[in-house]
C-alpha positions in Angstrom: 22.5 -14.6 3.2 25.2 -11.7 4.1 23.7 -7.9 4.9 24.0 -6.8 0.9 22.2 -9.0 -0.5 19.2 -8.4 1.5 19.3 -5.5 1.5 20.1 -5.1 -3.2 17.0 -7.5 -2.8 13.7 -6.4 -5.5 11.5 -4.6 -2.3 8.5 -7.1 -3.0 10.7 -10.0 -3.1 11.9 -8.8 0.6 8.5 -8.3 1.7 7.2 -11.6 1.1 10.3 -13.1 2.7 10.3 -10.7 6.3 6.5 -11.0 5.9 7.0 -15.3 5.9 10.2 -15.1 8.8 8.1 -12.7 11.4 4.4 -15.2 11.0 7.0 -18.6 11.3 10.2 -18.1 13.3 10.8 -14.4 14.6 7.9 -12.9 17.4 9.4 -9.3 15.9 11.4 -7.2 14.0 14.4 -7.1 16.0 14.7 -10.8 17.0 14.7 -11.4 13.1 16.6 -7.8 12.3 19.2 -10.2 14.5 20.0 -13.0 13.3 19.9 -11.8 10.1 22.2 -9.4 10.1 20.6 -6.0 8.9 19.6 -3.2 11.2 15.3 -2.8 11.6 16.5 0.8 10.3 17.9 -0.9 7.0 14.7 -3.0 6.3 11.9 -0.8 7.0 13.8 2.1 5.1 13.9 -0.6 1.8 10.1 -1.1 2.8 9.2 1.8 3.1 10.1 2.4 -0.1 7.2 0.7 -1.9 4.5 2.2 1.0 4.7 -0.7 3.9 5.7 0.1 7.7 5.8 -2.6 10.2 2.8 -3.3 12.4 4.5 -4.1 15.9 0.6 -5.8 17.6 0.7 -7.8 13.8 4.4 -8.6 14.1 4.3 -8.1 10.2 4.8 -5.5 7.0 1.8 -3.6 6.0 
């Protein structure tokens, strides 16, 4: 997936995908973002639009 397709995703689908990847493959959000080519701020902004924020201690968006 490229940066544009990730950022144009429906936020609810993106939430599901990001939380699954954080749970199964990445120890933190910065590692995931580096791997998929987006900034943490871009992901956080997109998911905050539907009321979610990153919980570092739980490594997921809630």
